[in-house]
Backbone bond lengths (Angstrom), bond angles and torsions (degrees), N, CA, C in turn:
res aa  C-N    CA-C-N  psi(-1)  N-CA   C-N-CA  omega(-1)  CA-C   N-CA-C  phi
1 M - - - 1.459 - - 1.547 110.09 -
2 S 1.313 119.49 133.00 1.423 120.38 176.88 1.521 110.07 -75.55
3 S 1.263 118.56 158.40 1.480 121.94 -171.61 1.553 110.21 -65.25
4 I 1.333 117.65 -38.49 1.372 119.87 -172.30 1.470 110.86 -135.99
5 K 1.335 117.06 122.31 1.535 121.49 177.66 1.498 107.58 -130.39
6 T 1.407 113.90 152.15 1.475 113.95 170.71 1.477 110.80 -88.80
7 G 1.236 113.93 156.54 1.502 118.43 177.31 1.517 112.68 132.87
8 T 1.404 120.64 -18.62 1.445 120.79 -179.70 1.565 108.91 -56.57
9 K 1.325 119.16 -49.92 1.508 122.32 -177.36 1.456 110.01 -61.23
10 A 1.344 119.19 -29.97 1.469 120.74 179.96 1.563 108.82 -73.38
11 A 1.322 117.83 -33.33 1.455 122.64 175.92 1.520 111.62 -68.37
12 V 1.327 114.25 -34.87 1.450 118.37 178.12 1.549 109.13 -66.98
13 L 1.374 116.74 -46.97 1.379 121.71 177.05 1.593 112.63 -57.49
14 A 1.295 113.63 -39.53 1.523 117.62 174.84 1.489 110.73 -60.63
15 A 1.395 120.10 -49.29 1.415 123.77 177.95 1.573 112.04 -57.02
16 I 1.299 117.28 -43.50 1.481 116.47 175.70 1.533 112.29 -65.26
17 S 1.311 117.68 -42.23 1.424 123.88 179.34 1.533 111.82 -60.06
18 F 1.311 116.78 -44.00 1.532 119.13 -178.18 1.473 109.40 -70.39
19 S 1.389 122.77 -15.37 1.406 121.91 179.67 1.522 115.05 -89.14
20 I 1.288 112.76 -12.68 1.519 118.70 -178.17 1.498 114.98 -64.95
21 P 1.297 121.44 -36.31 1.504 120.68 177.69 1.483 111.36 -61.45
22 S 1.374 115.65 -41.55 1.468 119.51 175.68 1.478 115.67 -57.48
23 L 1.304 115.11 -43.07 1.525 123.19 177.80 1.544 109.39 -62.11
24 V 1.358 115.66 -46.12 1.457 120.57 -179.48 1.535 109.81 -61.01
25 S 1.311 115.03 -43.47 1.483 117.24 177.67 1.471 113.79 -62.56
26 T 1.401 117.10 -41.12 1.438 122.07 -177.38 1.509 109.00 -64.96
27 Y 1.311 119.93 -43.74 1.470 124.40 -173.85 1.526 110.12 -105.82
28 R 1.287 118.99 32.70 1.431 122.17 -177.15 1.542 109.75 -62.58
29 E 1.306 119.75 -40.35 1.466 122.97 -177.54 1.584 108.69 -61.62
30 R 1.311 111.99 -51.59 1.556 117.05 -175.22 1.586 105.56 -64.66
31 L 1.297 116.77 -27.69 1.566 113.89 -175.32 1.480 109.40 -88.74
32 G 1.430 117.47 -3.61 1.462 119.38 175.97 1.497 108.21 80.35
33 I 1.333 122.27 22.57 1.446 122.08 179.37 1.471 106.35 -103.20
34 T 1.315 118.12 105.97 1.430 120.57 -178.89 1.595 114.44 -121.44
35 D 1.349 116.06 5.70 1.462 116.05 -177.25 1.441 109.93 -111.21
36 L 1.360 123.03 27.95 1.439 128.80 172.64 1.533 108.70 -68.22
37 T 1.288 116.11 134.73 1.497 118.96 -178.25 1.567 114.31 -77.35
38 V 1.276 116.73 -20.45 1.471 122.76 176.62 1.542 110.22 -99.52
39 S 1.284 121.15 132.10 1.399 123.16 179.95 1.485 108.76 -75.53
40 K 1.306 117.20 165.64 1.511 123.04 -177.82 1.432 107.34 -67.15
41 S 1.397 123.44 -45.73 1.400 124.01 -178.50 1.507 114.80 -66.48
42 K 1.362 116.98 -31.95 1.432 119.08 174.81 1.494 113.00 -74.51
43 F 1.297 119.33 -32.73 1.436 120.14 178.73 1.556 107.86 -69.73
44 N 1.319 116.12 -42.48 1.483 118.34 -178.09 1.575 107.57 -63.43
45 E 1.335 118.77 -38.04 1.461 120.10 -179.90 1.555 112.12 -59.66
46 N 1.361 114.94 -31.49 1.425 119.42 -169.40 1.539 108.17 -97.06
47 I 1.333 118.87 -0.43 1.495 119.81 -178.65 1.553 113.22 -121.09
48 S 1.328 117.01 -33.44 1.416 120.51 178.64 1.463 111.25 -88.86
49 F 1.391 115.44 153.82 1.457 120.12 179.85 1.507 110.50 -90.16
50 R 1.284 117.49 129.57 1.469 120.86 -177.66 1.583 109.34 -130.50
51 Y 1.284 111.53 132.36 1.547 118.30 -176.79 1.487 109.16 -147.56
52 Q 1.374 114.44 164.43 1.508 118.92 173.97 1.508 108.67 -126.40
53 V 1.209 113.47 152.57 1.513 125.66 173.59 1.552 110.59 -139.07
54 P 1.260 121.63 161.08 1.479 128.33 -3.68 1.533 118.11 -72.62
55 E 1.291 121.70 -24.16 1.375 125.24 170.41 1.508 111.18 -67.59
56 L 1.283 115.41 78.33 1.570 120.66 -168.36 1.470 112.47 -54.44
57 K 1.397 114.26 118.99 1.455 118.53 173.78 1.560 108.10 -150.73
58 V 1.279 113.65 132.45 1.489 120.59 176.06 1.577 107.11 -80.25
59 L 1.280 117.51 120.09 1.414 128.14 -176.33 1.518 114.46 -93.59
60 S 1.323 118.39 -14.69 1.396 125.25 -176.64 1.554 111.93 -113.99
61 P 1.361 121.02 162.39 1.433 120.24 178.41 1.506 114.25 -56.84
62 Y 1.267 119.63 145.19 1.494 120.60 -175.17 1.451 116.14 -61.67
63 H 1.336 116.62 -25.10 1.473 119.27 175.52 1.476 112.60 -60.11
64 T 1.362 117.81 -20.25 1.491 119.20 -176.51 1.525 112.97 -70.22
65 V 1.387 115.67 -13.20 1.421 119.50 170.11 1.512 109.57 -49.02
66 V 1.298 119.51 -39.90 1.477 124.79 -177.91 1.585 111.76 -98.21
67 T 1.336 114.25 -40.90 1.441 116.53 -173.64 1.451 119.29 -68.95
68 H 1.442 114.75 -24.24 1.448 121.51 176.41 1.566 113.57 -57.98
69 M 1.387 117.22 -22.65 1.414 123.58 -178.77 1.565 107.56 -73.94
70 F 1.233 122.44 -19.62 1.482 122.35 -178.88 1.599 109.00 -104.70
71 H 1.272 118.52 19.77 1.502 120.25 -178.96 1.471 102.26 -124.60
72 H 1.358 117.74 126.51 1.476 122.01 174.32 1.535 110.46 -120.57
73 K 1.347 116.30 151.37 1.536 118.47 -174.66 1.458 109.07 -71.61
74 D 1.400 121.66 -25.49 1.364 119.90 -176.64 1.617 107.96 -163.39
75 F 1.315 115.41 173.95 1.456 120.26 -175.17 1.493 110.33 -60.12
76 R 1.342 114.06 -42.97 1.576 118.75 -178.97 1.448 112.57 -60.92
77 H 1.301 115.04 -38.70 1.536 119.86 178.17 1.548 109.90 -65.25
78 F 1.315 113.64 -42.40 1.493 116.37 175.57 1.493 113.01 -65.80
79 L 1.340 116.16 -48.43 1.422 120.54 179.79 1.550 117.62 -49.90
80 W 1.414 110.55 -52.13 1.361 120.23 179.08 1.550 117.34 -60.41
81 N 1.371 115.48 -42.01 1.436 116.87 174.05 1.528 115.83 -68.78
82 M 1.298 112.05 -43.06 1.517 117.32 175.39 1.558 112.33 -60.39
83 Y 1.342 116.20 -36.64 1.498 118.55 -179.20 1.471 110.11 -66.64
84 T 1.290 116.64 -43.46 1.502 126.60 178.57 1.444 110.53 -61.87
85 L 1.358 119.09 -45.71 1.406 123.21 -178.37 1.545 109.73 -67.39
86 T 1.311 118.90 -46.64 1.425 123.47 -176.93 1.566 110.24 -62.81
87 S 1.335 116.56 -45.71 1.367 122.45 -175.84 1.572 110.00 -64.96
88 S 1.292 117.27 -34.47 1.439 122.05 -179.80 1.530 111.34 -71.62
89 T 1.325 118.91 -34.90 1.391 121.05 179.66 1.466 116.89 -86.68
90 L 1.318 118.54 3.74 1.510 122.85 175.45 1.470 106.52 -67.45
91 Y 1.348 119.04 -32.16 1.456 123.28 -179.83 1.539 114.35 -99.96
92 L 1.409 114.87 -35.23 1.377 120.57 -176.80 1.561 112.70 -85.39
93 D 1.249 118.22 136.75 1.533 123.43 174.01 1.519 110.19 -149.24
94 V 1.358 117.38 97.49 1.411 124.13 -177.61 1.554 113.05 -110.83
95 G 1.287 118.02 -6.63 1.458 125.56 -177.38 1.497 114.34 107.06
96 F 1.293 116.09 164.06 1.491 122.28 -171.53 1.501 111.61 -64.57
97 E 1.355 115.55 -50.76 1.498 120.69 -176.95 1.440 110.61 -65.25
98 Q 1.338 119.61 -44.32 1.464 122.13 -175.97 1.493 108.60 -66.27
99 T 1.430 120.55 -40.52 1.405 123.12 -179.94 1.511 109.65 -61.70
100 A 1.376 118.19 -46.47 1.419 124.94 -178.09 1.625 106.73 -60.92
101 F 1.293 117.48 -41.93 1.403 118.25 178.95 1.577 113.41 -64.13
102 L 1.284 115.81 -44.98 1.508 119.88 172.82 1.504 111.61 -54.88
103 F 1.335 112.68 -50.24 1.513 117.67 -172.71 1.563 113.70 -61.85
104 I 1.404 110.71 -49.72 1.434 117.16 -175.80 1.585 112.74 -73.59
105 G 1.379 110.40 -38.52 1.466 117.76 177.53 1.469 109.76 -63.31
106 G 1.309 121.16 -42.61 1.511 123.53 179.11 1.505 108.55 -64.00
107 G 1.310 117.95 -45.13 1.448 121.74 -178.07 1.684 110.67 -60.40
108 I 1.193 112.35 -44.19 1.511 116.62 178.36 1.544 111.60 -69.08
109 T 1.341 115.39 -33.79 1.498 117.84 173.94 1.493 111.66 -64.83
110 G 1.327 116.56 -44.06 1.426 119.27 174.54 1.472 117.04 -61.07
111 L 1.366 115.26 -37.73 1.525 122.44 179.93 1.526 107.07 -65.46
112 L 1.351 118.72 -42.44 1.493 124.60 -175.88 1.518 106.73 -64.21
113 T 1.370 114.17 -43.58 1.497 119.44 178.46 1.467 108.46 -60.36
114 H 1.261 123.62 -46.88 1.481 125.18 178.81 1.484 110.36 -57.92
115 I 1.288 122.26 -45.83 1.442 127.34 -178.70 1.503 112.65 -60.74
116 F 1.350 116.75 -56.29 1.362 124.96 -176.67 1.522 113.67 -64.07
117 K 1.282 117.18 -36.88 1.464 122.15 -176.60 1.577 106.97 -68.55
118 W 1.354 115.84 -48.76 1.430 120.10 177.00 1.433 115.66 -64.79
119 Q 1.299 118.48 -34.80 1.487 127.15 -179.26 1.560 105.17 -68.71
120 S 1.322 118.30 -41.01 1.409 121.78 179.11 1.570 111.91 -69.18
121 K 1.343 114.28 -36.28 1.508 119.07 -177.29 1.522 108.62 -72.13
122 L 1.307 119.90 -37.11 1.494 121.00 -169.05 1.482 112.79 -101.60
123 T 1.398 117.86 -6.15 1.457 116.37 178.40 1.510 109.33 -70.32
124 L 1.382 114.13 134.10 1.432 120.62 179.10 1.503 110.85 -95.38
125 T 1.332 114.82 130.87 1.487 119.44 -179.19 1.498 112.31 -95.38
126 T 1.288 123.76 146.47 1.404 122.39 173.30 1.518 108.75 -109.51
127 E 1.264 118.42 7.40 1.540 118.07 179.12 1.555 104.41 -81.42
128 A 1.346 112.07 158.08 1.466 116.38 179.17 1.444 113.06 -79.31
129 V 1.355 117.72 135.32 1.428 125.65 -179.01 1.594 107.87 -124.09
130 D 1.286 113.48 120.29 1.428 118.50 -179.26 1.578 111.36 56.58
131 N 1.328 114.23 43.82 1.511 122.61 178.11 1.533 114.28 61.52
132 I 1.397 112.04 18.98 1.481 117.80 170.03 1.524 111.95 -114.17
133 N 1.213 119.84 141.31 1.530 122.73 175.41 1.479 108.65 -102.28
134 P 1.277 120.65 95.54 1.493 124.95 -171.80 1.552 111.27 -81.12
135 T 1.341 115.74 79.69 1.469 122.15 175.11 1.498 104.43 -69.00
136 S 1.290 116.35 131.16 1.447 123.18 -179.97 1.478 112.29 -58.63
137 V 1.281 119.48 148.31 1.453 123.30 174.54 1.525 110.47 -58.30
138 M 1.352 112.17 -45.21 1.471 114.96 179.58 1.522 119.80 -60.35
139 D 1.417 111.63 -34.77 1.401 118.43 177.63 1.574 109.92 -69.78
140 T 1.380 115.51 -26.61 1.455 118.56 179.76 1.525 109.06 -79.17
141 L 1.272 119.79 -42.04 1.498 122.36 -176.26 1.497 111.98 -83.17
142 L 1.342 118.59 -35.10 1.456 121.19 -178.58 1.603 108.13 -135.79
143 P 1.318 108.97 75.83 1.541 110.27 -176.49 1.545 109.46 -68.18
144 K 1.347 114.33 152.85 1.453 117.10 -177.60 1.531 116.73 -63.27
145 E 1.410 113.15 -23.78 1.483 117.32 -171.60 1.510 107.38 -90.96
146 L 1.336 122.71 -1.39 1.467 124.93 -179.98 1.545 115.96 -46.81
147 P 1.311 114.57 -53.03 1.468 117.54 178.82 1.563 119.98 -54.56
148 Q 1.337 112.83 -29.24 1.416 119.43 177.89 1.480 117.67 -55.78
149 G 1.319 111.25 -34.41 1.490 119.57 -179.85 1.562 112.26 -63.48
150 L 1.409 117.53 -17.78 1.385 119.58 -175.76 1.562 109.29 -96.01
151 S 1.332 116.22 -2.40 1.495 119.43 -169.50 1.532 106.41 -65.98
152 K 1.316 119.02 -30.61 1.505 118.53 -171.43 1.548 112.50 -92.20
153 I 1.258 118.11 -4.37 1.479 120.39 -175.41 1.522 111.07 -117.66
154 I 1.291 118.34 -8.96 1.545 120.47 174.96 1.513 110.72 -125.68
155 D 1.360 117.15 163.23 1.416 117.43 177.94 1.446 113.62 -71.22
156 E 1.326 116.90 171.78 1.440 122.38 -178.23 1.516 115.60 -60.49
157 D 1.283 117.83 -47.40 1.528 123.55 -179.78 1.449 112.67 -59.69
158 S 1.333 112.87 -50.21 1.455 116.47 177.38 1.523 115.05 -65.10
159 F 1.337 117.19 -32.33 1.452 120.56 173.94 1.508 110.27 -61.97
160 K 1.363 118.70 -46.48 1.465 122.89 177.84 1.496 109.28 -56.47
161 N 1.266 119.95 -48.86 1.480 125.24 -178.30 1.492 111.03 -59.31
162 V 1.304 117.39 -50.75 1.463 121.87 174.41 1.508 115.94 -57.42
163 K 1.328 114.53 -41.06 1.453 117.93 -177.70 1.499 110.92 -70.09
164 N 1.381 117.13 -37.78 1.473 121.66 179.19 1.573 109.27 -67.27
165 S 1.230 114.31 -43.98 1.467 118.82 179.57 1.553 110.62 -64.62
166 Y 1.278 116.84 -44.57 1.485 120.75 178.83 1.562 108.38 -64.43
167 S 1.268 124.10 -34.75 1.385 128.90 -178.75 1.596 107.34 -69.18
168 Q 1.291 114.99 -40.38 1.486 116.42 -179.17 1.471 110.51 -72.78
169 V 1.263 118.44 -39.05 1.519 121.96 175.58 1.505 109.01 -56.58
170 R 1.315 113.29 -54.78 1.466 117.92 -177.91 1.498 113.50 -60.02
171 S 1.375 116.94 -40.13 1.399 117.22 -179.19 1.605 113.46 -67.98
172 Q 1.376 115.70 -32.46 1.406 119.57 176.63 1.495 112.78 -70.20
173 L 1.276 118.85 -25.44 1.447 125.43 -178.05 1.579 111.50 -88.12
174 T 1.298 116.98 -29.33 1.438 123.36 178.54 1.456 119.23 -92.76
175 N 1.339 116.00 -20.66 1.483 120.65 -172.89 1.559 111.55 -112.00
176 K 1.245 114.14 145.50 1.467 121.80 174.95 1.519 110.24 -105.45
177 V 1.357 111.58 135.04 1.495 119.04 -173.55 1.584 106.31 -105.29
178 F 1.346 116.79 136.32 1.377 122.16 -179.04 1.604 107.96 -124.97
179 N 1.322 114.39 140.13 1.436 123.08 169.66 1.483 109.32 -111.80
180 I 1.380 117.27 119.88 1.469 121.28 -176.72 1.418 111.95 -110.86
181 C 1.330 121.58 131.90 1.384 124.90 176.27 1.555 109.33 -149.59
182 G 1.275 119.64 158.14 1.413 124.26 178.33 1.591 112.38 111.44
183 S 1.337 112.73 159.24 1.540 117.87 -172.30 1.522 106.20 -112.92
184 S 1.406 121.59 22.60 1.446 115.79 -171.41 1.587 111.66 -64.21
185 A 1.343 118.71 -43.83 1.415 120.19 -176.24 1.594 111.98 -62.81
186 G 1.371 113.51 -36.51 1.445 118.44 173.58 1.443 114.64 -64.40
187 V 1.368 116.13 -40.75 1.449 122.57 176.06 1.511 111.83 -63.29
188 Y 1.311 119.14 -44.58 1.385 120.62 -179.72 1.597 111.02 -68.67
189 A 1.345 117.79 -25.77 1.420 117.23 170.28 1.561 114.03 -60.39
190 I 1.383 110.85 -42.49 1.515 113.28 171.69 1.528 111.83 -61.72
191 V 1.297 119.06 -38.75 1.430 118.90 -177.68 1.540 106.03 -65.28
192 G 1.298 122.06 -43.11 1.421 125.86 -179.93 1.525 110.52 -56.64
193 A 1.339 115.05 -46.60 1.529 119.17 178.17 1.502 109.66 -66.12
194 E 1.219 118.46 -38.84 1.490 119.34 177.03 1.571 114.76 -64.31
195 T 1.365 113.21 -37.06 1.428 115.34 176.12 1.477 114.70 -65.77
196 V 1.350 118.19 -36.98 1.489 122.38 171.61 1.498 110.39 -58.53
197 Q 1.284 118.29 -46.14 1.479 125.55 -174.59 1.509 105.67 -64.12
198 I 1.380 123.04 -42.34 1.347 125.45 -178.72 1.533 109.84 -65.59
199 V 1.374 119.99 -44.93 1.482 123.64 179.34 1.485 106.70 -57.09
200 C 1.349 117.08 -53.49 1.461 120.72 -178.27 1.456 113.72 -53.17
201 D 1.316 118.72 -49.99 1.373 124.79 -178.76 1.554 114.89 -65.95
202 L 1.343 110.75 -31.66 1.518 119.08 176.27 1.526 106.91 -63.74
203 F 1.314 118.74 -53.06 1.433 123.27 177.67 1.474 113.51 -57.14
204 K 1.335 114.84 -42.99 1.451 118.34 179.98 1.540 111.11 -63.44
205 T 1.341 113.86 -41.24 1.501 115.09 -176.23 1.596 109.51 -71.01
206 I 1.308 115.94 -36.08 1.502 118.21 179.21 1.431 112.08 -70.82
207 F 1.367 118.55 -51.63 1.374 120.24 -166.94 1.588 114.46 -109.06
208 G 1.403 114.26 3.27 1.442 120.10 -175.88 1.534 112.22 -81.72
209 R 1.350 113.73 -165.56 1.399 118.86 -176.03 1.592 114.15 -63.93
210 G 1.395 115.12 -28.23 1.411 114.95 -179.62 1.513 117.33 -61.21
211 R 1.409 115.25 -26.62 1.348 120.52 178.52 1.615 112.75 -80.42
212 R 1.328 116.40 -18.20 1.460 120.45 -177.17 1.518 107.76 -96.02
213 R 1.300 121.08 -9.94 1.441 122.67 179.41 1.522 110.80 -65.37
214 S 1.248 117.43 163.38 1.471 122.05 -178.16 1.503 109.84 -71.49
215 I 1.329 116.45 136.44 1.404 126.13 179.11 1.521 112.60 -59.77
216 E 1.385 113.30 -20.52 1.484 114.15 -179.77 1.460 112.89 -71.67
217 D 1.303 118.71 -15.17 1.491 119.00 179.67 1.589 106.14 -81.93
218 K 1.353 114.67 86.33 1.434 118.60 -173.03 1.510 111.86 -63.60
219 D 1.358 118.85 -46.74 1.371 124.94 -177.46 1.449 111.00 -55.63
220 D 1.366 116.54 -47.93 1.510 119.86 -178.26 1.571 109.68 -65.38
221 N 1.287 116.51 -35.49 1.515 118.78 -178.55 1.521 107.83 -67.39
222 E 1.335 116.92 -42.79 1.447 116.51 -178.06 1.531 111.83 -65.89
223 E 1.373 114.58 -37.27 1.452 118.75 174.01 1.489 113.09 -60.54
224 Q 1.349 120.51 -42.67 1.415 125.08 179.31 1.501 110.91 -67.40
225 I 1.341 118.51 -39.22 1.527 122.20 177.05 1.515 108.54 -61.59
226 G 1.301 114.56 -49.33 1.514 119.75 -179.64 1.492 112.81 -57.73
227 K 1.340 116.38 -44.14 1.491 119.70 178.59 1.592 109.06 -68.15
228 L 1.378 116.17 -36.36 1.457 112.99 -179.76 1.442 112.42 -68.57
229 V 1.388 117.46 -37.37 1.474 118.21 176.61 1.530 110.68 -60.28
230 M 1.338 119.68 -46.16 1.418 123.30 -178.71 1.534 111.42 -61.01
231 L 1.314 117.36 -37.47 1.463 120.43 -178.69 1.539 109.43 -69.77
232 E 1.376 113.60 -41.38 1.439 119.58 179.46 1.590 111.92 -60.98
233 V 1.257 115.39 -42.45 1.468 123.59 177.34 1.602 109.06 -61.77
234 N 1.284 114.43 -46.76 1.463 116.72 -179.07 1.563 109.73 -68.82
235 A 1.223 115.16 -38.73 1.484 117.45 178.90 1.460 115.12 -64.32
236 F 1.373 112.69 -39.42 1.522 121.79 174.09 1.449 111.84 -58.92
237 S 1.373 119.30 -45.26 1.404 124.64 -179.70 1.575 111.54 -63.11
238 R 1.267 115.88 -45.21 1.445 118.64 179.78 1.516 114.75 -67.13
239 V 1.376 113.96 -34.46 1.463 118.28 176.34 1.500 110.60 -67.02
240 N 1.328 117.15 -39.38 1.575 121.54 176.92 1.536 106.40 -62.86
241 W 1.308 118.98 -43.78 1.489 120.13 -179.04 1.529 112.58 -62.10
242 L 1.340 114.26 -42.14 1.491 120.45 177.83 1.487 113.83 -63.06
243 I 1.329 114.99 -42.07 1.501 121.53 177.51 1.540 110.82 -62.67
244 A 1.398 116.26 -42.70 1.407 120.68 179.42 1.586 113.47 -66.28
245 E 1.231 116.27 -37.29 1.486 120.94 172.28 1.553 113.21 -62.50
246 I 1.426 114.32 -45.50 1.372 115.73 -179.96 1.609 112.42 -67.92
247 L 1.246 115.84 -36.61 1.448 120.88 179.63 1.545 110.65 -65.45
248 A 1.432 114.44 -40.44 1.472 119.43 175.08 1.493 112.55 -62.61
249 L 1.371 115.63 -34.02 1.500 120.47 177.13 1.485 110.29 -69.91
250 L 1.318 116.27 -40.74 1.511 118.10 -177.51 1.549 110.89 -70.58
251 R 1.347 117.33 -32.84 1.466 121.82 -172.65 1.583 111.87 -65.26
252 S 1.371 109.98 -22.34 1.548 113.26 178.11 1.436 112.87 -84.25
253 N 1.350 119.68 14.38 1.519 128.41 177.97 1.466 108.68 53.91
254 E 1.362 113.27 -144.59 1.397 119.86 -173.94 1.488 119.13 -93.44
255 S 1.329 113.89 -11.26 1.394 125.92 -174.93 1.532 113.36 -73.48
256 F 1.335 120.99 145.05 1.491 120.56 177.81 1.544 112.09 -82.16
257 K 1.369 112.46 66.32 1.539 117.18 176.87 1.531 108.71 -71.68
258 Y 1.300 114.27 156.74 1.544 123.20 178.63 1.420 107.61 -52.81
259 D 1.447 119.98 -47.40 1.415 119.42 -172.73 1.503 112.21 -66.66
260 K 1.423 115.00 -35.13 1.397 117.98 178.04 1.530 113.30 -64.13
261 I 1.297 117.90 -41.14 1.433 118.52 -178.97 1.578 108.52 -70.01
262 L 1.331 121.41 -33.36 1.414 120.85 176.16 1.645 108.95 -66.53
263 N 1.274 118.09 -35.93 1.467 121.53 178.12 1.446 107.50 -67.46
264 I 1.338 119.63 -45.26 1.461 120.01 177.18 1.530 113.42 -60.79
265 A 1.268 115.03 -34.65 1.537 119.94 178.73 1.525 106.91 -65.93
266 H 1.328 114.59 -46.43 1.536 118.17 177.60 1.483 113.85 -58.96
267 M 1.380 116.80 -42.62 1.392 121.86 -178.95 1.563 110.04 -65.11
268 N 1.386 116.82 -44.41 1.402 119.36 176.27 1.516 116.33 -61.65
269 G 1.368 114.24 -33.38 1.479 119.55 174.56 1.614 108.09 -64.85
270 F 1.336 111.14 -40.30 1.512 113.88 -178.32 1.560 107.29 -65.96
271 L 1.325 118.86 -42.02 1.483 121.89 -178.57 1.535 111.04 -62.24
272 F 1.370 112.11 -43.14 1.461 114.16 175.88 1.468 115.43 -55.08
273 G 1.329 116.05 -48.31 1.482 118.17 178.37 1.513 111.96 -63.89
274 A 1.305 116.79 -41.26 1.499 118.17 -178.09 1.543 111.98 -65.45
275 I 1.410 120.49 -38.85 1.371 125.21 -178.97 1.457 109.47 -71.95
276 V 1.366 120.60 -42.49 1.520 119.04 176.52 1.454 110.85 -61.58
277 M 1.362 118.82 -45.58 1.511 120.20 -177.87 1.422 112.97 -64.69
278 T 1.401 117.17 -32.39 1.472 119.57 176.80 1.562 110.24 -69.22
279 I 1.276 116.50 -33.98 1.500 120.20 178.57 1.560 105.18 -67.91
280 W 1.286 119.54 -47.02 1.430 121.42 179.01 1.536 114.40 -58.04
281 K 1.299 116.24 -39.28 1.413 125.69 178.27 1.559 109.21 -61.53
282 L 1.262 112.32 -45.39 1.524 121.56 -177.39 1.588 109.47 -67.46
283 Q 1.355 113.70 -36.07 1.431 115.48 174.99 1.545 112.84 -67.93
284 D 1.250 116.58 -37.33 1.526 122.53 169.02 1.454 115.79 -59.29
285 L 1.348 117.07 -40.60 1.374 124.97 -171.04 1.542 110.62 -75.37
286 F 1.341 113.19 -45.04 1.554 121.88 -175.03 1.512 110.35 -103.19
287 G 1.209 121.95 -0.03 1.435 127.89 175.51 1.524 117.62 56.78
288 F 1.397 110.40 47.46 1.508 119.59 179.03 1.476 106.78 -124.67
289 S 1.337 117.33 168.20 1.485 123.93 -178.89 1.503 105.45 -143.51
290 L 1.327 114.17 146.15 1.500 122.56 179.32 1.572 106.84 -91.21
C-alpha cells in the first residue's frame, strides 16, 4: 500500500449518500412522502441487524451485517456519526478501498463485540458455582422436556404443533432480542487509523529530516513548525476523545449495562482501525505485504 492515496473523501461521501435513504424512510411523514411501496417497519427490518441471545440466532437477512451501518435511529444519530467521520478524514487519506475496509471492518468488529458481550451476560450456566447449582427459573417453570409427557396422550400431528408452540413461547421468554443500527464502530475505526497516522507524522516531523536541515532554511523551518502545531492540535483532540471514552466505560462500573457494551464496541472499532493502520505503516516501512 502506498503511503498516500486519494479516495478517502470519496468513501466518506459514499457513506453519507448510502445513509440518506434510511433518513428519508424515517422522516417520510414529515417530508410528505406517503406513496412509498415499502412500509417503514419493513424497510427497517431489511436494513437493521436483528439478533437474539443467549440462544444465538440472527433474525434479520445476513446482508444487514453491513447495511445496519447506513441506518440511523434519527437525524441526530446520523449527524453525530457523519460529523465525526468527516472531521477524522480531513487529515487522513489512505484511499477509497482502504477507507471502506476500515469503515466496514470496524462496524463488523463492533457488531461482534455487541453480540458476544450480551451472549456472555445472558447465558445461563448449569454448573455449580460456590457449591450452589443455579438452575434457571425458566428451566424450573418451563422445562424443555415438558411436551414429551403429552406424546402418549395426543396424536403425532397435535404433538408437533404443541411442541413447536411451546418452544416458541420458551424462546421468547428466555431470549433477548436486539436491533442494531448506526455506523459508530466503523467511524471509530477511522478515528483509530487517523490517530496512528498523526502519531507517525508527529514522530517524523520531530525526528525526521526536517529537524536535521539547516536552520538557515527559514521557509522550511516555518513550514515544519506549522505542521508540528497542526499535528499537536490533532493529537490533543484525539487524546481527549480517548480519555472521554475510557471514562464513560469506567462510569458504568462492573455491570454489563447497555451503554458499557456500546462503549466497548466503539473502543474495539477504534482498536481495529489502529491495528490495521499500524500494519499498513509497517508494510510501507519494511516493504512487505501480507
